[in-house]
DSSP file (Angstrom, degrees, kcal/mol; ACC not computed):
  #  RESIDUE AA STRUCTURE BP1 BP2  ACC     N-H-->O    O-->H-N    N-H-->O    O-->H-N    TCO  KAPPA ALPHA  PHI   PSI    X-CA   Y-CA   Z-CA
    1    1 A M    >         0   0    0      0, 0.0     3,-0.9     0, 0.0    73,-0.0   0.000 360.0 360.0 360.0 132.3   -2.7  -10.6   -6.0
    2    2 A P  T 3   +     0   0    0      0, 0.0     3,-0.1     0, 0.0     0, 0.0   0.540 360.0  62.7 -80.2  -3.5   -4.5  -11.9   -9.0
    3    3 A N  T 3  S+     0   0    0      1,-0.1     2,-0.3     0, 0.0     0, 0.0   0.430 110.6  14.3-104.0   4.8   -7.4   -9.4   -8.9
    4    4 A H    <   -     0   0    0     -3,-0.9     2,-0.4    43,-0.0    -1,-0.1  -0.986  63.5-128.9-164.5 170.4   -5.5   -6.2   -9.4
    5    5 A V        -     0   0    0     -2,-0.3     2,-0.4    -3,-0.1     0, 0.0  -0.970  11.4-161.7-129.2 140.4   -2.2   -4.6  -10.4
    6    6 A H        +     0   0    0     -2,-0.4     2,-0.3    63,-0.1    -2,-0.0  -0.914  19.6 163.4-114.6 148.4    0.1   -2.1   -8.6
    7    7 A G        -     0   0    0     -2,-0.4     2,-0.5     2,-0.0    -2,-0.0  -0.989  31.9-138.8-158.9 157.9    2.7   -0.1  -10.4
    8    8 A I        -     0   0    0     -2,-0.3     2,-0.4     2,-0.0    -2,-0.0  -0.986  22.4-164.2-120.5 120.9    4.9    2.9  -10.0
    9    9 A L        -     0   0    0     -2,-0.5     2,-0.6     2,-0.0    -2,-0.0  -0.883   7.6-154.4-107.4 135.5    5.4    5.1  -13.1
   10   10 A F        -     0   0    0     -2,-0.4     2,-0.9     0, 0.0    -2,-0.0  -0.941   4.0-166.7-108.0 113.9    8.1    7.6  -13.5
   11   11 A L        +     0   0    0     -2,-0.6     3,-0.3     1,-0.2     6,-0.1  -0.841  13.5 174.8 -99.9  97.4    7.2   10.4  -15.9
   12   12 A V        +     0   0    0     -2,-0.9     2,-0.7     1,-0.2    -1,-0.2   0.709  64.1  54.9 -84.5 -21.7   10.6   12.0  -16.4
   13   13 A R  S >> S-     0   0    0      2,-0.0     3,-2.7     0, 0.0     4,-1.3  -0.669  78.4-156.5-114.9  77.5    9.9   14.6  -19.1
   14   14 A A  T 34 S+     0   0    0     -2,-0.7    -2,-0.0     1,-0.3     0, 0.0  -0.227  80.9  21.7 -52.7 135.1    7.0   16.6  -17.7
   15   15 A G  T 34 S+     0   0    0      2,-0.2    -1,-0.3     1,-0.1    -2,-0.0   0.175 122.8  59.2  90.2 -18.1    5.1   18.3  -20.5
   16   16 A H  T <4 S+     0   0    0     -3,-2.7    -2,-0.2     2,-0.1    -1,-0.1   0.525  83.1  90.3-116.9 -13.5    6.4   15.7  -23.1
   17   17 A A  S  < S-     0   0    0     -4,-1.3    -2,-0.2     1,-0.1     3,-0.1  -0.544  86.4-102.6 -82.2 150.1    5.1   12.5  -21.6
   18   18 A P        -     0   0    0      0, 0.0    -1,-0.1     0, 0.0    -2,-0.1  -0.365  50.8 -87.1 -65.8 153.7    1.6   11.2  -22.6
   19   19 A P    >>  -     0   0    0      0, 0.0     4,-1.9     0, 0.0     3,-0.9  -0.254  36.3-114.7 -59.2 150.1   -1.1   11.8  -20.0
   20   20 A L  H 3> S+     0   0    0      1,-0.3     4,-2.9     2,-0.2     5,-0.3   0.878 116.3  58.4 -55.0 -41.0   -1.4    9.1  -17.3
   21   21 A Q  H 3> S+     0   0    0      1,-0.2     4,-2.2     2,-0.2    -1,-0.3   0.846 106.1  49.5 -61.4 -32.4   -4.9    8.2  -18.6
   22   22 A T  H <> S+     0   0    0     -3,-0.9     4,-2.5     2,-0.2    -1,-0.2   0.911 111.6  48.0 -70.6 -43.0   -3.4    7.4  -22.0
   23   23 A V  H  X S+     0   0    0     -4,-1.9     4,-2.3     2,-0.2    -2,-0.2   0.945 116.1  43.2 -61.9 -49.2   -0.6    5.3  -20.5
   24   24 A V  H  X S+     0   0    0     -4,-2.9     4,-2.8     1,-0.2     5,-0.2   0.921 114.3  50.8 -64.6 -44.1   -3.1    3.3  -18.3
   25   25 A G  H  X S+     0   0    0     -4,-2.2     4,-2.4    -5,-0.3    -1,-0.2   0.901 111.0  48.1 -61.1 -41.7   -5.6    3.0  -21.1
   26   26 A S  H  X S+     0   0    0     -4,-2.5     4,-2.6     2,-0.2     5,-0.2   0.905 112.2  49.5 -65.4 -41.6   -3.0    1.7  -23.5
   27   27 A F  H  X S+     0   0    0     -4,-2.3     4,-2.5    -5,-0.2     5,-0.3   0.942 113.3  45.9 -61.0 -48.7   -1.7   -0.8  -21.0
   28   28 A K  H  X S+     0   0    0     -4,-2.8     4,-2.2     1,-0.2    -2,-0.2   0.897 114.0  49.0 -63.4 -40.7   -5.2   -2.1  -20.2
   29   29 A S  H  X S+     0   0    0     -4,-2.4     4,-2.2    -5,-0.2    -2,-0.2   0.942 113.5  44.8 -64.7 -48.6   -6.1   -2.3  -23.9
   30   30 A A  H  X S+     0   0    0     -4,-2.6     4,-1.9     1,-0.2    -2,-0.2   0.912 116.3  45.4 -64.5 -43.0   -2.9   -4.2  -24.9
   31   31 A T  H  X S+     0   0    0     -4,-2.5     4,-2.9    -5,-0.2     5,-0.2   0.875 110.8  53.4 -71.1 -35.4   -3.1   -6.6  -22.0
   32   32 A A  H  X S+     0   0    0     -4,-2.2     4,-2.6    -5,-0.3     5,-0.2   0.917 108.1  50.7 -64.1 -41.9   -6.8   -7.2  -22.5
   33   33 A R  H  X S+     0   0    0     -4,-2.2     4,-2.0     2,-0.2    -2,-0.2   0.927 113.8  45.0 -59.8 -44.1   -6.2   -8.1  -26.2
   34   34 A E  H  X S+     0   0    0     -4,-1.9     4,-2.6     2,-0.2     5,-0.2   0.920 112.9  49.6 -68.5 -43.6   -3.5  -10.6  -25.2
   35   35 A V  H  X S+     0   0    0     -4,-2.9     4,-2.5     1,-0.2    -2,-0.2   0.936 114.2  46.1 -58.9 -46.2   -5.5  -12.2  -22.3
   36   36 A N  H  X>S+     0   0    0     -4,-2.6     5,-2.5    -5,-0.2     4,-1.1   0.833 110.6  53.2 -69.2 -31.6   -8.5  -12.6  -24.6
   37   37 A R  H  <5S+     0   0    0     -4,-2.0     3,-0.3    -5,-0.2    -2,-0.2   0.943 112.2  44.8 -64.6 -46.9   -6.3  -14.0  -27.4
   38   38 A V  H  <5S+     0   0    0     -4,-2.6    -2,-0.2     1,-0.2    -1,-0.2   0.896 117.2  45.0 -64.1 -40.6   -4.8  -16.6  -25.0
   39   39 A R  H  <5S-     0   0    0     -4,-2.5    -1,-0.2    -5,-0.2    -2,-0.2   0.650 106.7-126.9 -76.6 -15.3   -8.3  -17.4  -23.6
   40   40 A G  T  <5S+     0   0    0     -4,-1.1    -3,-0.2    -3,-0.3    -4,-0.1   0.865  76.0 118.3  69.0  35.6   -9.8  -17.6  -27.1
   41   41 A N    > < -     0   0    0     -5,-2.5     3,-1.7    -6,-0.1    -4,-0.1  -0.544  49.7-163.4-134.2  66.5  -12.4  -15.1  -25.9
   42   42 A P  T 3  S+     0   0    0      0, 0.0    -9,-0.1     0, 0.0    -5,-0.0  -0.207  71.9  14.0 -59.6 138.5  -12.1  -11.9  -28.1
   43   43 A G  T 3  S+     0   0    0      1,-0.3   -10,-0.1   -11,-0.1     3,-0.1   0.390  86.4 143.1  84.3  -3.9  -13.8   -8.8  -26.8
   44   44 A A    <   -     0   0    0     -3,-1.7     2,-0.3   -12,-0.1    -1,-0.3  -0.372  59.2-102.2 -70.0 149.7  -14.4  -10.1  -23.2
   45   45 A T        +     0   0    0      1,-0.2    -1,-0.1    -2,-0.1     3,-0.1  -0.555  47.1 162.3 -72.3 130.8  -14.1   -7.6  -20.4
   46   46 A V        +     0   0    0     -2,-0.3     2,-0.3     1,-0.2    -1,-0.2   0.706  59.4  44.1-113.8 -43.8  -10.8   -8.0  -18.5
   47   47 A W  S    S-     0   0    0    -19,-0.1    -1,-0.2     1,-0.0     2,-0.1  -0.779  76.7-122.6-108.9 147.6  -10.4   -4.7  -16.6
   48   48 A Q        -     0   0    0     -2,-0.3     2,-0.1     1,-0.1    -2,-0.0  -0.460  45.3 -90.1 -76.1 161.7  -12.8   -2.7  -14.6
   49   49 A R  S    S+     0   0    0     -2,-0.1    -1,-0.1     2,-0.0     0, 0.0  -0.405  87.8   7.5 -70.3 149.1  -13.4    0.9  -15.6
   50   50 A G        -     0   0    0     -2,-0.1     2,-0.3    -3,-0.1    -2,-0.1  -0.051  66.7-132.6  78.2-177.4  -11.1    3.5  -14.1
   51   51 A Y        -     0   0    0      2,-0.0     2,-0.4     0, 0.0    -2,-0.0  -0.958  14.5-112.1-166.1 164.9   -8.1    3.3  -11.9
   52   52 A H        -     0   0    0     -2,-0.3     2,-0.3     2,-0.0    -2,-0.0  -0.919  34.0-175.3-108.4 134.3   -6.7    4.9   -8.7
   53   53 A D        -     0   0    0     -2,-0.4     2,-0.3     2,-0.0    -2,-0.0  -0.895  11.5-170.4-127.5 161.4   -3.7    7.1   -8.9
   54   54 A H        -     0   0    0     -2,-0.3     2,-0.5     2,-0.0    -2,-0.0  -0.960  22.4-131.4-149.3 127.6   -1.5    8.8   -6.3
   55   55 A I        -     0   0    0     -2,-0.3     2,-0.5     1,-0.0    -2,-0.0  -0.717  25.1-130.7 -82.4 124.1    1.2   11.4   -7.0
   56   56 A V        -     0   0    0     -2,-0.5     3,-0.1     1,-0.2    -1,-0.0  -0.645  23.9-173.3 -76.8 122.4    4.4   10.5   -5.1
   57   57 A R        -     0   0    0     -2,-0.5     2,-0.3     1,-0.2    -1,-0.2   0.776  56.9 -13.1 -91.7 -29.5    5.5   13.6   -3.3
   58   58 A D  S  > S-     0   0    0      1,-0.1     4,-2.3     0, 0.0    -1,-0.2  -0.939  77.2 -81.6-161.7 178.1    8.9   12.6   -1.8
   59   59 A E  H  > S+     0   0    0     -2,-0.3     4,-2.7     1,-0.2     5,-0.2   0.871 123.7  54.8 -61.1 -39.1   11.3    9.7   -1.1
   60   60 A E  H  > S+     0   0    0      2,-0.2     4,-2.1     1,-0.2    -1,-0.2   0.921 109.7  46.9 -61.6 -43.9    9.4    8.8    2.1
   61   61 A D  H  > S+     0   0    0      2,-0.2     4,-2.3     1,-0.2    -2,-0.2   0.912 111.8  51.4 -62.5 -43.8    6.1    8.5    0.2
   62   62 A L  H  X S+     0   0    0     -4,-2.3     4,-2.6     1,-0.2    -2,-0.2   0.918 110.2  48.2 -61.2 -44.6    7.9    6.4   -2.5
   63   63 A E  H  X S+     0   0    0     -4,-2.7     4,-2.3     2,-0.2    -1,-0.2   0.886 110.3  52.0 -64.6 -38.9    9.3    4.0    0.1
   64   64 A R  H  X S+     0   0    0     -4,-2.1     4,-2.2    -5,-0.2    -1,-0.2   0.915 112.0  46.2 -62.3 -43.1    5.9    3.6    1.8
   65   65 A I  H  X S+     0   0    0     -4,-2.3     4,-2.5     2,-0.2    -2,-0.2   0.903 110.8  52.1 -68.1 -41.6    4.3    2.8   -1.5
   66   66 A R  H  X S+     0   0    0     -4,-2.6     4,-2.6     1,-0.2    -2,-0.2   0.920 110.7  48.5 -59.4 -43.4    7.1    0.4   -2.5
   67   67 A E  H  X S+     0   0    0     -4,-2.3     4,-2.2     2,-0.2    -2,-0.2   0.913 110.2  51.7 -63.1 -43.2    6.6   -1.4    0.9
   68   68 A Y  H  X S+     0   0    0     -4,-2.2     4,-0.9     1,-0.2    -2,-0.2   0.927 112.4  45.6 -59.0 -46.1    2.8   -1.6    0.4
   69   69 A I  H  < S+     0   0    0     -4,-2.5     3,-0.5     1,-0.2    -2,-0.2   0.916 112.6  50.5 -64.7 -43.6    3.3   -3.1   -3.1
   70   70 A A  H  < S+     0   0    0     -4,-2.6    -1,-0.2     1,-0.2    -2,-0.2   0.849 117.9  38.2 -65.0 -34.7    5.9   -5.6   -1.9
   71   71 A T  H >X S+     0   0    0     -4,-2.2     3,-0.9    -5,-0.2     4,-0.5   0.496  89.9  95.9 -95.7  -3.4    3.8   -6.8    1.0
   72   72 A N  G >< S+     0   0    0     -4,-0.9     3,-1.7    -3,-0.5     4,-0.2   0.876  77.1  57.6 -57.3 -43.7    0.4   -6.7   -0.7
   73   73 A P  G >4 S+     0   0    0      0, 0.0     3,-1.5     0, 0.0     4,-0.3   0.815  97.2  63.4 -60.6 -28.0    0.3  -10.4   -1.8
   74   74 A A  G <4 S+     0   0    0     -3,-0.9     3,-0.3     1,-0.3    -2,-0.2   0.719  98.7  56.2 -67.5 -19.0    0.6  -11.4    1.9
   75   75 A R  G XX S+     0   0    0     -3,-1.7     3,-0.8    -4,-0.5     4,-0.5   0.411  77.5 101.0 -90.6   1.6   -2.8   -9.7    2.5
   76   76 A W  G X4 S+     0   0    0     -3,-1.5     3,-1.3     1,-0.3     6,-0.2   0.900  79.1  50.0 -54.5 -48.1   -4.5  -11.8   -0.1
   77   77 A L  G 34 S+     0   0    0     -3,-0.3    -1,-0.3    -4,-0.3    -2,-0.1   0.749 111.8  48.3 -68.3 -22.6   -6.1  -14.3    2.3
   78   78 A S  G <4 S+     0   0    0     -3,-0.8    -1,-0.3    -4,-0.2    -2,-0.2   0.425  81.8 115.0 -96.2   2.0   -7.5  -11.5    4.5
   79   79 A D    X<  -     0   0    0     -3,-1.3     3,-2.2    -4,-0.5     4,-0.1  -0.608  62.9-145.0 -73.5 119.3   -9.0   -9.5    1.6
   80   80 A P  G >  S+     0   0    0      0, 0.0     3,-1.0     0, 0.0    -1,-0.2   0.737  96.4  64.9 -60.2 -22.0  -12.8   -9.5    2.0
   81   81 A E  G 3  S+     0   0    0      1,-0.2    -2,-0.1     2,-0.1    -3,-0.0   0.603 101.5  50.8 -74.7  -8.7  -13.3   -9.7   -1.8
   82   82 A N  G <         0   0    0     -3,-2.2    -1,-0.2    -6,-0.2    -3,-0.1   0.196 360.0 360.0-114.0  15.5  -11.6  -13.2   -1.8
   83   83 A V    <         0   0    0     -3,-1.0    -1,-0.2    -4,-0.1    -2,-0.1   0.472 360.0 360.0 -78.3 360.0  -13.6  -14.9    0.9
């Protein structure tokens, strides 16, 4: 879907990994700079503020989330934001 991104992050070294907000903020900042460079539109807003996160509790939860991400593009035409 072109209006949002899904991802699964594995933070393997608890206590030594940067906070999630730092990881997401760095990703958004770097990609916004590149998008705006390609578009020739420096400083334009690319991302909305904030993000949604979910802590994966077990393998079943991980598989459910993977399935959701894999099938998400098929729901594009039924997304009310894209009518």
